[in-house]
C-alpha positions, 0 to 999 in steps of 0.5 A: 352623239347618242353613241358617245353618251352611251359609252360614257354612261356605261364606263366600267369604272362606274358600274363594276369593281376595279379590275373588271370590265364588261368584256368579262361578262360576254356570253361564252361556253353556253353561259349567259351573263347580264348586259345593260342592253337587257333592260331595253326590253322593259320599254316595249313590255311597259306598253304591253302592260299599259294595254293589259291595264286598260283592258283589265280596268274596263272589263274586270275592274269596272264590272266588279265595282258595280257588282260590289255595289259601288256607286259614284256620286253624281256631280253637277257641272259648275256654270262656266265663268271665265274670270273664275275659271282662269283663276282656278287654272292659273292662280290656284284652286283655293283663293285667299279671302281678298282674292275671293272678294275681288273675284266676286266683285269682278263677276257680280257675285256674292262672296258665298256664291264665289266660294260655292263655285270654287268648291264645286269646281274642285269637286268636279275635278276629283276622280270618282270612286269607280275610277279609284277602285279600278286603278286600285284593283289593277295594282292589287292584282299585279302586286299579288301576281308579282308576290306569288311569282317572286316566291316561286322564282326566288325561294330556291336561291340561297342568297334569299335566306343568306344575303351575303351569298349574293356577293359570291363571285361578284360580278361574274355571275351567270344570269338565270332566265327566270330571274331575268323575266321576273325583274324585267316584269317588275321594271316594266310595271314601274315604267308603265306607272311613270308613263301614266303618272300625270293621269293617275289618281293622286294620293291613292293606296290600294283601298278596295275594301274602303271604297266598298265600305267594308269597314271591319275588313278594311280595319283588320287588313290595315292592322295586318299591313301595318305589322308587316310594313314595320317588320319588313321596312324597319327591321328586315330592310336595314338589318339585312339589305342595307347591311349586306350592301354597305358592309358585306359587299366590299369585304373582298372588293374596293369601293367603286362608284355604283357602291356609293350610288346605290347605297345612297339610294337605299339610305334615302329609301329607308328615310322614306320608310321612316316617314311612311311609318310615322303616317301609319302610326298616326292612323293607328293612334286615331284607330286606338283612340276612336275605335275605328279607322279614320280616312287615310292622311294622304287621301283627297276628300270631297268637300260638301256644299257647306264646307270651306268655312262657309257660315251658316245662315243666321237664325232669326230671333223673336222679340223674347229672344227665342230662336225661330226655326223656319217652318215652325210656329212659336210655342206660344203662337196662335196654333198652341192657343187655338189647340187649347180652346173647345168648340164653343170658343171657351178656353179648356180648363187645365 
């Protein structure tokens, strides 16, 4: 069954232009050509990267966060209440007002106590800053090494500067060892991210300086990132990458399945670039309006004990309508009157 599926998946007509076959790409005369089986090495390498990641986070990321003064907020565990915990895990983390009232009645709690329980229970599951910092630092280090490695490997390639040249003699192109290793490492990294996706922090970006509260540095780097993102994703990507794959790739070839397949994926990626650019523009607008960068619109913010629409306790009022603050005496009370008396009991003249 596996053999039949493999043969069907790698049919010549799916991945190669007309009048070409995988037999044409067999190694010969000392020349090495790409093969689908070459990608299998990415699976064990992804496991190696996972081991490297956990080692890095434990022995580099965590000590670095402490050295930079990053301290995670201590959270108190909520009192286990079976009915509330069941609703939290099965029905949702944010009950509606009628659900909250019903749960409060079932558990013999007040509405405020029930709201407070759910708020603290949500905070309890949120990752601490140290964990966020460690994961972000690992990605930062890998992307930095990948960028430098990519420059060293690709800058000699003529098709990097003139994309149309990547279609010369396609698909009968030899495989360069440096290119193979670099792309294999990239593929392995993203496979490792897929493996840890259920356990990684949601809505996370590489915000190391934000976690350490280096506000000015964080804002400056965000502006630089925005400019680079807009240029590479909204200018270079559609005008160079999509243009050459959609138009120039079939100048001497007939369209085939992978032509439509990969161009569709590239178009979807471009739509994501536009969506992400809109999010970045919202943050830049907020920055220009208020003078400082607000939280990432994708970020998960911990709730305070007084959030979630919980009403503040009503301030009691005196008979004359003045507000009475706890622990403070009224301005016309005994303390003020006593302060105006002299030792013999007479009132001091004003």
